[in-house]
PQR file with spaces between the fields and no chain letter, atoms N, CA, C, O and H, PARSE charges and radii, in Angstrom:
ATOM       1  N    UNK     1     -22.774   12.051  139.905 -0.4000 1.5000
ATOM       2  CA   UNK     1     -23.254   13.679  139.768 -0.0000 2.0000
ATOM       3  C    UNK     1     -24.032   13.424  141.273  0.5500 1.7000
ATOM       4  O    UNK     1     -24.436   12.376  141.776 -0.5500 1.4000
ATOM       5  N    UNK     2     -24.070   14.947  141.817 -0.4000 1.5000
ATOM       6  CA   UNK     2     -24.322   15.310  143.837 -0.0000 2.0000
ATOM       7  C    UNK     2     -25.724   15.090  143.645  0.5500 1.7000
ATOM       8  O    UNK     2     -26.190   15.883  142.827 -0.5500 1.4000
ATOM       9  H    UNK     2     -23.742   15.799  141.409  0.4000 1.0000
ATOM      10  N    UNK     3     -26.576   14.264  144.133 -0.4000 1.5000
ATOM      11  CA   UNK     3     -27.698   13.630  145.416 -0.0000 2.0000
ATOM      12  C    UNK     3     -28.182   14.875  144.917  0.5500 1.7000
ATOM      13  O    UNK     3     -28.691   14.721  143.806 -0.5500 1.4000
ATOM      14  H    UNK     3     -26.198   13.620  144.798  0.4000 1.0000
ATOM      15  N    UNK     4     -28.222   16.451  145.465 -0.4000 1.5000
ATOM      16  CA   UNK     4     -28.621   17.356  145.223 -0.0000 2.0000
ATOM      17  C    UNK     4     -29.428   17.776  143.429  0.5500 1.7000
ATOM      18  O    UNK     4     -30.454   18.215  142.909 -0.5500 1.4000
ATOM      19  H    UNK     4     -27.809   16.576  146.367  0.4000 1.0000
ATOM      20  N    UNK     5     -28.344   17.356  143.180 -0.4000 1.5000
ATOM      21  CA   UNK     5     -28.589   17.689  141.153 -0.0000 2.0000
ATOM      22  C    UNK     5     -29.459   17.368  140.772  0.5500 1.7000
ATOM      23  O    UNK     5     -30.352   17.982  140.189 -0.5500 1.4000
ATOM      24  H    UNK     5     -27.510   17.000  143.602  0.4000 1.0000
ATOM      25  N    UNK     6     -29.297   15.829  141.168 -0.4000 1.5000
ATOM      26  CA   UNK     6     -30.043   14.926  140.699 -0.0000 2.0000
ATOM      27  C    UNK     6     -31.809   15.109  141.243  0.5500 1.7000
ATOM      28  O    UNK     6     -32.802   14.982  140.527 -0.5500 1.4000
ATOM      29  H    UNK     6     -28.571   15.330  141.642  0.4000 1.0000
ATOM      30  N    UNK     7     -31.778   15.343  142.287 -0.4000 1.5000
ATOM      31  CA   UNK     7     -33.834   15.164  142.884 -0.0000 2.0000
ATOM      32  C    UNK     7     -33.429   17.053  142.392  0.5500 1.7000
ATOM      33  O    UNK     7     -33.696   17.225  143.582 -0.5500 1.4000
ATOM      34  H    UNK     7     -30.971   15.446  142.869  0.4000 1.0000
ATOM      35  N    UNK     8     -33.204   17.964  142.034 -0.4000 1.5000
ATOM      36  CA   UNK     8     -33.270   18.987  141.573 -0.0000 2.0000
ATOM      37  C    UNK     8     -33.489   19.081  140.111  0.5500 1.7000
ATOM      38  O    UNK     8     -34.213   19.977  139.676 -0.5500 1.4000
ATOM      39  H    UNK     8     -32.987   17.824  141.068  0.4000 1.0000
ATOM      40  N    UNK     9     -33.032   18.396  139.472 -0.4000 1.5000
ATOM      41  CA   UNK     9     -32.945   17.670  137.623 -0.0000 2.0000
ATOM      42  C    UNK     9     -34.752   17.063  137.762  0.5500 1.7000
ATOM      43  O    UNK     9     -35.745   17.692  137.395 -0.5500 1.4000
ATOM      44  H    UNK     9     -32.444   17.668  139.825  0.4000 1.0000
ATOM      45  N    UNK    10     -34.725   15.850  138.322 -0.4000 1.5000
ATOM      46  CA   UNK    10     -36.217   15.390  138.734 -0.0000 2.0000
ATOM      47  C    UNK    10     -37.582   16.132  138.974  0.5500 1.7000
ATOM      48  O    UNK    10     -38.735   15.750  138.775 -0.5500 1.4000
ATOM      49  H    UNK    10     -33.919   15.338  138.620  0.4000 1.0000
ATOM      50  N    UNK    11     -36.982   17.560  139.567 -0.4000 1.5000
ATOM      51  CA   UNK    11     -37.839   17.860  140.140 -0.0000 2.0000
ATOM      52  C    UNK    11     -38.816   18.906  138.736  0.5500 1.7000
ATOM      53  O    UNK    11     -39.974   18.959  138.323 -0.5500 1.4000
ATOM      54  H    UNK    11     -36.045   17.870  139.729  0.4000 1.0000
ATOM      55  N    UNK    12     -37.341   19.663  138.392 -0.4000 1.5000
ATOM      56  CA   UNK    12     -37.443   20.785  137.312 -0.0000 2.0000
ATOM      57  C    UNK    12     -37.929   19.427  136.059  0.5500 1.7000
ATOM      58  O    UNK    12     -38.932   19.765  135.431 -0.5500 1.4000
ATOM      59  H    UNK    12     -36.400   19.621  138.727  0.4000 1.0000
ATOM      60  N    UNK    13     -37.525   18.410  135.764 -0.4000 1.5000
ATOM      61  CA   UNK    13     -38.018   17.534  134.411 -0.0000 2.0000
ATOM      62  C    UNK    13     -39.725   17.766  134.851  0.5500 1.7000
ATOM      63  O    UNK    13     -40.496   18.430  134.158 -0.5500 1.4000
ATOM      64  H    UNK    13     -36.710   18.136  136.275  0.4000 1.0000
ATOM      65  N    UNK    14     -40.145   17.017  136.241 -0.4000 1.5000
ATOM      66  CA   UNK    14     -41.684   16.523  136.777 -0.0000 2.0000
ATOM      67  C    UNK    14     -42.600   17.839  135.987  0.5500 1.7000
ATOM      68  O    UNK    14     -43.502   17.781  135.152 -0.5500 1.4000
ATOM      69  H    UNK    14     -39.519   16.478  136.803  0.4000 1.0000
ATOM      70  N    UNK    15     -41.983   18.920  136.603 -0.4000 1.5000
ATOM      71  CA   UNK    15     -42.473   20.187  137.097 -0.0000 2.0000
ATOM      72  C    UNK    15     -43.258   20.660  134.806  0.5500 1.7000
ATOM      73  O    UNK    15     -44.368   20.834  134.305 -0.5500 1.4000
ATOM      74  H    UNK    15     -41.250   18.967  137.281  0.4000 1.0000
ATOM      75  N    UNK    16     -41.789   20.647  134.275 -0.4000 1.5000
ATOM      76  CA   UNK    16     -41.586   20.840  132.638 -0.0000 2.0000
ATOM      77  C    UNK    16     -43.209   20.081  132.609  0.5500 1.7000
ATOM      78  O    UNK    16     -44.163   20.738  132.194 -0.5500 1.4000
ATOM      79  H    UNK    16     -40.886   20.505  134.683  0.4000 1.0000
ATOM      80  N    UNK    17     -43.425   18.321  133.204 -0.4000 1.5000
ATOM      81  CA   UNK    17     -44.114   17.392  132.561 -0.0000 2.0000
ATOM      82  C    UNK    17     -45.941   18.446  132.621  0.5500 1.7000
ATOM      83  O    UNK    17     -46.872   18.998  132.034 -0.5500 1.4000
ATOM      84  H    UNK    17     -42.650   17.787  133.541  0.4000 1.0000
ATOM      85  N    UNK    18     -45.293   18.043  133.832 -0.4000 1.5000
ATOM      86  CA   UNK    18     -46.971   18.376  134.889 -0.0000 2.0000
ATOM      87  C    UNK    18     -47.404   19.816  133.824  0.5500 1.7000
ATOM      88  O    UNK    18     -48.620   19.854  133.641 -0.5500 1.4000
ATOM      89  H    UNK    18     -44.537   17.595  134.308  0.4000 1.0000
ATOM      90  N    UNK    19     -46.696   20.869  133.178 -0.4000 1.5000
ATOM      91  CA   UNK    19     -47.058   22.222  132.902 -0.0000 2.0000
ATOM      92  C    UNK    19     -47.562   21.935  131.488  0.5500 1.7000
ATOM      93  O    UNK    19     -48.446   22.589  130.934 -0.5500 1.4000
ATOM      94  H    UNK    19     -45.707   20.838  133.327  0.4000 1.0000
ATOM      95  N    UNK    20     -46.791   20.697  130.858 -0.4000 1.5000
ATOM      96  CA   UNK    20     -46.908   20.548  128.965 -0.0000 2.0000
ATOM      97  C    UNK    20     -48.881   19.827  129.621  0.5500 1.7000
ATOM      98  O    UNK    20     -49.957   20.347  129.327 -0.5500 1.4000
ATOM      99  H    UNK    20     -46.073   20.166  131.308  0.4000 1.0000
ATOM     100  N    UNK    21     -48.703   18.821  130.327 -0.4000 1.5000
ATOM     101  CA   UNK    21     -50.256   17.772  130.713 -0.0000 2.0000
ATOM     102  C    UNK    21     -51.241   18.857  130.826  0.5500 1.7000
ATOM     103  O    UNK    21     -52.209   18.869  130.067 -0.5500 1.4000
ATOM     104  H    UNK    21     -47.829   18.399  130.566  0.4000 1.0000
ATOM     105  N    UNK    22     -51.081   19.712  131.660 -0.4000 1.5000
ATOM     106  CA   UNK    22     -51.684   21.250  131.599 -0.0000 2.0000
ATOM     107  C    UNK    22     -52.442   21.813  130.086  0.5500 1.7000
ATOM     108  O    UNK    22     -53.522   21.590  129.540 -0.5500 1.4000
ATOM     109  H    UNK    22     -50.294   19.702  132.277  0.4000 1.0000
ATOM     110  N    UNK    23     -51.311   22.602  129.785 -0.4000 1.5000
ATOM     111  CA   UNK    23     -51.052   22.728  128.539 -0.0000 2.0000
ATOM     112  C    UNK    23     -52.176   22.064  127.517  0.5500 1.7000
ATOM     113  O    UNK    23     -53.187   22.544  127.006 -0.5500 1.4000
ATOM     114  H    UNK    23     -50.434   22.783  130.229  0.4000 1.0000
ATOM     115  N    UNK    24     -51.757   21.168  127.465 -0.4000 1.5000
ATOM     116  CA   UNK    24     -52.811   19.637  126.430 -0.0000 2.0000
ATOM     117  C    UNK    24     -53.793   19.696  126.864  0.5500 1.7000
ATOM     118  O    UNK    24     -54.645   19.286  126.075 -0.5500 1.4000
ATOM     119  H    UNK    24     -50.935   20.779  127.880  0.4000 1.0000
ATOM     120  N    UNK    25     -54.494   20.280  128.549 -0.4000 1.5000
ATOM     121  CA   UNK    25     -55.831   19.808  129.227 -0.0000 2.0000
ATOM     122  C    UNK    25     -56.536   20.600  128.430  0.5500 1.7000
ATOM     123  O    UNK    25     -57.391   20.386  127.570 -0.5500 1.4000
ATOM     124  H    UNK    25     -53.802   20.612  129.190  0.4000 1.0000
ATOM     125  N    UNK    26     -55.808   21.980  129.055 -0.4000 1.5000
ATOM     126  CA   UNK    26     -56.215   23.446  128.296 -0.0000 2.0000
ATOM     127  C    UNK    26     -56.586   23.551  126.987  0.5500 1.7000
ATOM     128  O    UNK    26     -57.771   23.865  126.873 -0.5500 1.4000
ATOM     129  H    UNK    26     -55.114   22.154  129.754  0.4000 1.0000
ATOM     130  N    UNK    27     -55.918   23.379  125.807 -0.4000 1.5000
ATOM     131  CA   UNK    27     -55.699   23.491  124.091 -0.0000 2.0000
ATOM     132  C    UNK    27     -56.871   22.145  124.523  0.5500 1.7000
ATOM     133  O    UNK    27     -57.863   22.746  124.113 -0.5500 1.4000
ATOM     134  H    UNK    27     -54.956   23.123  125.899  0.4000 1.0000
ATOM     135  N    UNK    28     -57.414   20.875  125.012 -0.4000 1.5000
ATOM     136  CA   UNK    28     -58.267   19.786  124.338 -0.0000 2.0000
ATOM     137  C    UNK    28     -60.117   20.464  124.977  0.5500 1.7000
ATOM     138  O    UNK    28     -61.270   20.067  124.808 -0.5500 1.4000
ATOM     139  H    UNK    28     -56.608   20.387  125.346  0.4000 1.0000
ATOM     140  N    UNK    29     -59.477   21.630  125.724 -0.4000 1.5000
ATOM     141  CA   UNK    29     -60.921   21.975  126.228 -0.0000 2.0000
ATOM     142  C    UNK    29     -61.265   22.808  125.437  0.5500 1.7000
ATOM     143  O    UNK    29     -62.441   22.641  125.113 -0.5500 1.4000
ATOM     144  H    UNK    29     -58.541   21.952  125.862  0.4000 1.0000
ATOM     145  N    UNK    30     -60.509   24.148  124.675 -0.4000 1.5000
ATOM     146  CA   UNK    30     -60.488   24.709  124.072 -0.0000 2.0000
ATOM     147  C    UNK    30     -61.044   24.498  122.370  0.5500 1.7000
ATOM     148  O    UNK    30     -61.854   25.128  121.690 -0.5500 1.4000
ATOM     149  H    UNK    30     -59.554   24.284  124.938  0.4000 1.0000
ATOM     150  N    UNK    31     -60.445   23.671  122.178 -0.4000 1.5000
ATOM     151  CA   UNK    31     -61.283   22.648  120.447 -0.0000 2.0000
ATOM     152  C    UNK    31     -62.233   21.450  120.790  0.5500 1.7000
ATOM     153  O    UNK    31     -62.444   20.411  120.165 -0.5500 1.4000
ATOM     154  H    UNK    31     -59.787   23.159  122.730  0.4000 1.0000
ATOM     155  N    UNK    32     -62.694   21.869  121.865 -0.4000 1.5000
ATOM     156  CA   UNK    32     -64.381   20.503  122.792 -0.0000 2.0000
ATOM     157  C    UNK    32     -65.087   22.028  122.436  0.5500 1.7000
ATOM     158  O    UNK    32     -65.965   22.045  121.573 -0.5500 1.4000
ATOM     159  H    UNK    32     -62.523   22.713  122.373  0.4000 1.0000
ATOM     160  N    UNK    33     -64.789   22.992  122.946 -0.4000 1.5000
ATOM     161  CA   UNK    33     -65.629   24.142  123.235 -0.0000 2.0000
ATOM     162  C    UNK    33     -65.509   24.255  121.327  0.5500 1.7000
ATOM     163  O    UNK    33     -66.441   23.573  120.901 -0.5500 1.4000
ATOM     164  H    UNK    33     -64.076   22.978  123.647  0.4000 1.0000
ATOM     165  N    UNK    34     -65.027   24.619  120.613 -0.4000 1.5000
ATOM     166  CA   UNK    34     -65.140   24.672  119.598 -0.0000 2.0000
ATOM     167  C    UNK    34     -66.089   24.816  118.595  0.5500 1.7000
ATOM     168  O    UNK    34     -66.676   25.778  118.099 -0.5500 1.4000
ATOM     169  H    UNK    34     -64.270   25.173  120.959  0.4000 1.0000
ATOM     170  N    UNK    35     -66.090   23.091  118.346 -0.4000 1.5000
ATOM     171  CA   UNK    35     -65.760   22.389  117.987 -0.0000 2.0000
ATOM     172  C    UNK    35     -67.907   22.111  118.383  0.5500 1.7000
ATOM     173  O    UNK    35     -68.734   21.884  117.500 -0.5500 1.4000
ATOM     174  H    UNK    35     -65.613   22.309  118.749  0.4000 1.0000
ATOM     175  N    UNK    36     -68.141   22.208  119.524 -0.4000 1.5000
ATOM     176  CA   UNK    36     -69.524   22.181  120.330 -0.0000 2.0000
ATOM     177  C    UNK    36     -69.878   23.221  119.499  0.5500 1.7000
ATOM     178  O    UNK    36     -70.672   22.809  118.653 -0.5500 1.4000
ATOM     179  H    UNK    36     -67.469   22.392  120.241  0.4000 1.0000
ATOM     180  N    UNK    37     -69.558   24.731  119.340 -0.4000 1.5000
ATOM     181  CA   UNK    37     -69.955   25.911  119.112 -0.0000 2.0000
ATOM     182  C    UNK    37     -70.143   25.673  118.293  0.5500 1.7000
ATOM     183  O    UNK    37     -71.215   26.238  118.077 -0.5500 1.4000
ATOM     184  H    UNK    37     -68.913   25.066  120.027  0.4000 1.0000
ATOM     185  N    UNK    38     -69.626   24.632  116.628 -0.4000 1.5000
ATOM     186  CA   UNK    38     -69.975   24.349  115.173 -0.0000 2.0000
ATOM     187  C    UNK    38     -70.945   23.987  115.001  0.5500 1.7000
ATOM     188  O    UNK    38     -71.850   24.098  114.175 -0.5500 1.4000
ATOM     189  H    UNK    38     -68.755   24.172  116.804  0.4000 1.0000
ATOM     190  N    UNK    39     -70.641   23.307  116.233 -0.4000 1.5000
ATOM     191  CA   UNK    39     -72.302   22.124  115.500 -0.0000 2.0000
ATOM     192  C    UNK    39     -73.809   22.900  116.145  0.5500 1.7000
ATOM     193  O    UNK    39     -74.912   22.370  116.013 -0.5500 1.4000
ATOM     194  H    UNK    39     -69.905   23.216  116.905  0.4000 1.0000
ATOM     195  N    UNK    40     -73.596   24.195  116.826 -0.4000 1.5000
ATOM     196  CA   UNK    40     -74.950   24.367  117.858 -0.0000 2.0000
ATOM     197  C    UNK    40     -75.419   24.824  116.825  0.5500 1.7000
ATOM     198  O    UNK    40     -74.678   25.287  115.958 -0.5500 1.4000
ATOM     199  H    UNK    40     -72.700   24.626  116.933  0.4000 1.0000
ATOM     200  N    UNK    41     -76.701   24.794  116.701 -0.4000 1.5000
ATOM     201  CA   UNK    41     -77.763   25.424  116.061 -0.0000 2.0000
ATOM     202  C    UNK    41     -78.050   26.790  115.830  0.5500 1.7000
ATOM     203  O    UNK    41     -78.430   27.431  116.810 -0.5500 1.4000
ATOM     204  H    UNK    41     -77.303   24.418  117.405  0.4000 1.0000
ATOM     205  N    UNK    42     -77.967   27.282  114.915 -0.4000 1.5000
ATOM     206  CA   UNK    42     -77.256   28.940  115.198 -0.0000 2.0000
ATOM     207  C    UNK    42     -79.491   29.945  115.501  0.5500 1.7000
ATOM     208  O    UNK    42     -80.274   29.829  114.559 -0.5500 1.4000
ATOM     209  H    UNK    42     -77.659   26.761  114.118  0.4000 1.0000
ATOM     210  N    UNK    43     -79.877   30.571  116.565 -0.4000 1.5000
ATOM     211  CA   UNK    43     -81.057   30.712  116.773 -0.0000 2.0000
ATOM     212  C    UNK    43     -80.382   32.361  117.148  0.5500 1.7000
ATOM     213  O    UNK    43     -79.348   32.914  117.522 -0.5500 1.4000
ATOM     214  H    UNK    43     -79.240   30.665  117.330  0.4000 1.0000
ATOM     215  N    UNK    44     -81.887   32.656  116.715 -0.4000 1.5000
ATOM     216  CA   UNK    44     -81.990   34.280  116.603 -0.0000 2.0000
ATOM     217  C    UNK    44     -81.648   34.277  118.136  0.5500 1.7000
ATOM     218  O    UNK    44     -81.962   33.330  118.857 -0.5500 1.4000
ATOM     219  H    UNK    44     -82.727   32.207  116.411  0.4000 1.0000
ATOM     220  N    UNK    45     -80.897   35.541  118.654 -0.4000 1.5000
ATOM     221  CA   UNK    45     -80.670   36.366  120.041 -0.0000 2.0000
ATOM     222  C    UNK    45     -81.274   38.101  119.935  0.5500 1.7000
ATOM     223  O    UNK    45     -81.085   38.910  119.026 -0.5500 1.4000
ATOM     224  H    UNK    45     -80.642   36.310  118.068  0.4000 1.0000
ATOM     225  N    UNK    46     -82.118   38.281  121.353 -0.4000 1.5000
ATOM     226  CA   UNK    46     -82.460   39.383  121.188 -0.0000 2.0000
ATOM     227  C    UNK    46     -81.157   40.929  120.826  0.5500 1.7000
ATOM     228  O    UNK    46     -81.584   42.080  120.916 -0.5500 1.4000
ATOM     229  H    UNK    46     -82.271   37.623  122.091  0.4000 1.0000
ATOM     230  N    UNK    47     -80.066   40.731  120.549 -0.4000 1.5000
ATOM     231  CA   UNK    47     -79.106   41.023  120.056 -0.0000 2.0000
ATOM     232  C    UNK    47     -79.165   41.899  118.527  0.5500 1.7000
ATOM     233  O    UNK    47     -78.969   42.984  117.980 -0.5500 1.4000
ATOM     234  H    UNK    47     -79.720   39.796  120.475  0.4000 1.0000
ATOM     235  N    UNK    48     -79.758   39.961  118.278 -0.4000 1.5000
ATOM     236  CA   UNK    48     -79.269   39.778  116.922 -0.0000 2.0000
ATOM     237  C    UNK    48     -80.368   40.669  116.313  0.5500 1.7000
ATOM     238  O    UNK    48     -80.194   41.043  115.154 -0.5500 1.4000
ATOM     239  H    UNK    48     -79.916   39.080  118.723  0.4000 1.0000
ATOM     240  N    UNK    49     -81.701   41.125  117.097 -0.4000 1.5000
ATOM     241  CA   UNK    49     -83.045   41.166  117.194 -0.0000 2.0000
ATOM     242  C    UNK    49     -83.144   43.000  116.461  0.5500 1.7000
ATOM     243  O    UNK    49     -83.063   43.751  117.433 -0.5500 1.4000
ATOM     244  H    UNK    49     -81.842   40.822  118.039  0.4000 1.0000
ATOM     245  N    UNK    50     -83.252   43.648  115.441 -0.4000 1.5000
ATOM     246  CA   UNK    50     -82.989   45.298  115.522 -0.0000 2.0000
ATOM     247  C    UNK    50     -84.006   45.390  116.474  0.5500 1.7000
ATOM     248  O    UNK    50     -84.665   44.358  116.605 -0.5500 1.4000
ATOM     249  H    UNK    50     -83.318   43.038  114.651  0.4000 1.0000
ATOM     250  N    UNK    51     -84.498   46.894  117.585 -0.4000 1.5000
ATOM     251  CA   UNK    51     -85.415   47.225  118.683 -0.0000 2.0000
ATOM     252  C    UNK    51     -86.611   48.152  117.647  0.5500 1.7000
ATOM     253  O    UNK    51     -87.823   47.995  117.796 -0.5500 1.4000
ATOM     254  H    UNK    51     -83.962   47.732  117.478  0.4000 1.0000
ATOM     255  N    UNK    52     -86.078   49.012  116.719 -0.4000 1.5000
ATOM     256  CA   UNK    52     -86.674   49.080  116.141 -0.0000 2.0000
ATOM     257  C    UNK    52     -88.265   48.681  114.786  0.5500 1.7000
ATOM     258  O    UNK    52     -89.165   49.365  114.299 -0.5500 1.4000
ATOM     259  H    UNK    52     -85.093   49.140  116.598  0.4000 1.0000
ATOM     260  N    UNK    53     -87.872   47.365  114.687 -0.4000 1.5000
ATOM     261  CA   UNK    53     -88.431   46.833  113.861 -0.0000 2.0000
ATOM     262  C    UNK    53     -89.081   45.923  114.603  0.5500 1.7000
ATOM     263  O    UNK    53     -88.368   45.054  115.104 -0.5500 1.4000
ATOM     264  H    UNK    53     -87.141   46.808  115.083  0.4000 1.0000
ATOM     265  N    UNK    54     -90.772   45.854  114.914 -0.4000 1.5000
ATOM     266  CA   UNK    54     -91.048   44.651  115.439 -0.0000 2.0000
ATOM     267  C    UNK    54     -91.624   43.286  114.710  0.5500 1.7000
ATOM     268  O    UNK    54     -91.348   43.503  113.530 -0.5500 1.4000
ATOM     269  H    UNK    54     -91.352   46.560  114.507  0.4000 1.0000
ATOM     270  N    UNK    55     -92.320   41.907  114.769 -0.4000 1.5000
ATOM     271  CA   UNK    55     -93.043   41.587  114.093 -0.0000 2.0000
ATOM     272  C    UNK    55     -94.319   41.150  114.743  0.5500 1.7000
ATOM     273  O    UNK    55     -95.223   40.570  114.140 -0.5500 1.4000
ATOM     274  H    UNK    55     -92.545   41.730  115.727  0.4000 1.0000
ATOM     275  N    UNK    56     -94.337   41.534  116.288 -0.4000 1.5000
ATOM     276  CA   UNK    56     -96.231   41.738  116.807 -0.0000 2.0000
ATOM     277  C    UNK    56     -96.143   43.268  117.360  0.5500 1.7000
ATOM     278  O    UNK    56     -95.416   43.849  118.165 -0.5500 1.4000
ATOM     279  H    UNK    56     -93.603   42.005  116.777  0.4000 1.0000
ATOM     280  N    UNK    57     -97.203   43.622  116.559 -0.4000 1.5000
ATOM     281  CA   UNK    57     -97.431   45.056  117.551 -0.0000 2.0000
ATOM     282  C    UNK    57     -97.505   44.827  118.710  0.5500 1.7000
ATOM     283  O    UNK    57     -96.632   45.096  119.535 -0.5500 1.4000
ATOM     284  H    UNK    57     -97.794   43.150  115.904  0.4000 1.0000
ATOM     285  N    UNK    58     -98.647   44.253  118.947 -0.4000 1.5000
ATOM     286  CA   UNK    58     -99.031   43.886  120.465 -0.0000 2.0000
ATOM     287  C    UNK    58     -98.196   43.759  121.340  0.5500 1.7000
ATOM     288  O    UNK    58     -98.353   44.313  122.428 -0.5500 1.4000
ATOM     289  H    UNK    58     -99.356   44.034  118.277  0.4000 1.0000
ATOM     290  N    UNK    59     -97.107   42.993  121.061 -0.4000 1.5000
ATOM     291  CA   UNK    59     -95.880   42.327  121.750 -0.0000 2.0000
ATOM     292  C    UNK    59     -95.099   43.614  122.107  0.5500 1.7000
ATOM     293  O    UNK    59     -94.530   43.749  123.190 -0.5500 1.4000
ATOM     294  H    UNK    59     -96.980   42.543  120.177  0.4000 1.0000
ATOM     295  N    UNK    60     -95.107   44.631  121.052 -0.4000 1.5000
ATOM     296  CA   UNK    60     -93.972   45.600  121.402 -0.0000 2.0000
ATOM     297  C    UNK    60     -94.905   46.465  122.389  0.5500 1.7000
ATOM     298  O    UNK    60     -94.211   47.268  123.013 -0.5500 1.4000
ATOM     299  H    UNK    60     -95.570   44.522  120.172  0.4000 1.0000
ATOM     300  N    UNK    61     -96.474   46.552  122.763 -0.4000 1.5000
ATOM     301  CA   UNK    61     -97.204   47.526  123.402 -0.0000 2.0000
ATOM     302  C    UNK    61     -97.026   46.595  124.635  0.5500 1.7000
ATOM     303  O    UNK    61     -96.990   47.138  125.739 -0.5500 1.4000
ATOM     304  H    UNK    61     -97.037   45.900  122.256  0.4000 1.0000
ATOM     305  N    UNK    62     -96.912   45.254  124.551 -0.4000 1.5000
ATOM     306  CA   UNK    62     -97.219   44.787  125.999 -0.0000 2.0000
ATOM     307  C    UNK    62     -95.430   45.127  126.114  0.5500 1.7000
ATOM     308  O    UNK    62     -95.280   46.112  126.836 -0.5500 1.4000
ATOM     309  H    UNK    62     -96.941   44.812  123.655  0.4000 1.0000
ATOM     310  N    UNK    63     -94.797   44.870  125.874 -0.4000 1.5000
ATOM     311  CA   UNK    63     -93.376   45.307  126.624 -0.0000 2.0000
ATOM     312  C    UNK    63     -93.414   46.273  126.952  0.5500 1.7000
ATOM     313  O    UNK    63     -93.071   46.406  128.127 -0.5500 1.4000
ATOM     314  H    UNK    63     -94.918   44.070  125.288  0.4000 1.0000
ATOM     315  N    UNK    64     -93.814   47.517  126.228 -0.4000 1.5000
ATOM     316  CA   UNK    64     -93.744   48.734  126.492 -0.0000 2.0000
ATOM     317  C    UNK    64     -94.541   49.251  127.968  0.5500 1.7000
ATOM     318  O    UNK    64     -94.169   49.963  128.901 -0.5500 1.4000
ATOM     319  H    UNK    64     -94.092   47.409  125.273  0.4000 1.0000
ATOM     320  N    UNK    65     -95.668   48.601  127.704 -0.4000 1.5000
ATOM     321  CA   UNK    65     -95.974   48.520  129.492 -0.0000 2.0000
ATOM     322  C    UNK    65     -96.024   48.075  130.464  0.5500 1.7000
ATOM     323  O    UNK    65     -96.695   48.602  131.351 -0.5500 1.4000
ATOM     324  H    UNK    65     -95.970   48.023  126.946  0.4000 1.0000
ATOM     325  N    UNK    66     -95.243   46.793  130.684 -0.4000 1.5000
ATOM     326  CA   UNK    66     -94.661   46.112  131.324 -0.0000 2.0000
ATOM     327  C    UNK    66     -93.261   47.159  131.809  0.5500 1.7000
ATOM     328  O    UNK    66     -92.914   47.068  132.986 -0.5500 1.4000
ATOM     329  H    UNK    66     -94.698   46.365  129.964  0.4000 1.0000
ATOM     330  N    UNK    67     -92.761   47.787  131.213 -0.4000 1.5000
ATOM     331  CA   UNK    67     -91.531   47.885  131.474 -0.0000 2.0000
ATOM     332  C    UNK    67     -91.734   49.744  131.757  0.5500 1.7000
ATOM     333  O    UNK    67     -90.769   50.447  132.058 -0.5500 1.4000
ATOM     334  H    UNK    67     -93.043   47.861  130.257  0.4000 1.0000
ATOM     335  N    UNK    68     -92.874   50.185  131.621 -0.4000 1.5000
ATOM     336  CA   UNK    68     -93.382   51.337  132.357 -0.0000 2.0000
ATOM     337  C    UNK    68     -93.384   52.754  131.378  0.5500 1.7000
ATOM     338  O    UNK    68     -93.271   53.950  131.646 -0.5500 1.4000
ATOM     339  H    UNK    68     -93.657   49.614  131.376  0.4000 1.0000
ATOM     340  N    UNK    69     -93.538   52.124  130.339 -0.4000 1.5000
ATOM     341  CA   UNK    69     -93.079   53.207  128.977 -0.0000 2.0000
ATOM     342  C    UNK    69     -94.426   53.845  128.983  0.5500 1.7000
ATOM     343  O    UNK    69     -94.594   54.753  129.797 -0.5500 1.4000
ATOM     344  H    UNK    69     -93.630   51.153  130.122  0.4000 1.0000
ATOM     345  N    UNK    70     -95.002   53.649  128.524 -0.4000 1.5000
ATOM     346  CA   UNK    70     -96.487   53.957  128.407 -0.0000 2.0000
ATOM     347  C    UNK    70     -97.506   54.586  129.114  0.5500 1.7000
ATOM     348  O    UNK    70     -98.646   54.624  128.651 -0.5500 1.4000
ATOM     349  H    UNK    70     -94.865   52.911  127.862  0.4000 1.0000
C-alpha cells in the first residue's frame, strides 16, 4: 500500500473517531441537562402568573407607581 494512501486512511479514521467523540460529549451534555431539569423544583415564574390577577393589591399599586403608570 502506498504511504500516501495509508496516511490518508489514518487521517480519515482519526477524524471519524474525533467526530464520534464530540457527538458523544454533546449527547451526554444534553442528557445531563435534561436530567437536571427534571430534578429541578418547579417554581412559579412571572410568565406563568396572570398579569391581571394579583394576590396583593398593595404590591400592584407599588409596581404601577414604580413603573410610572399612576
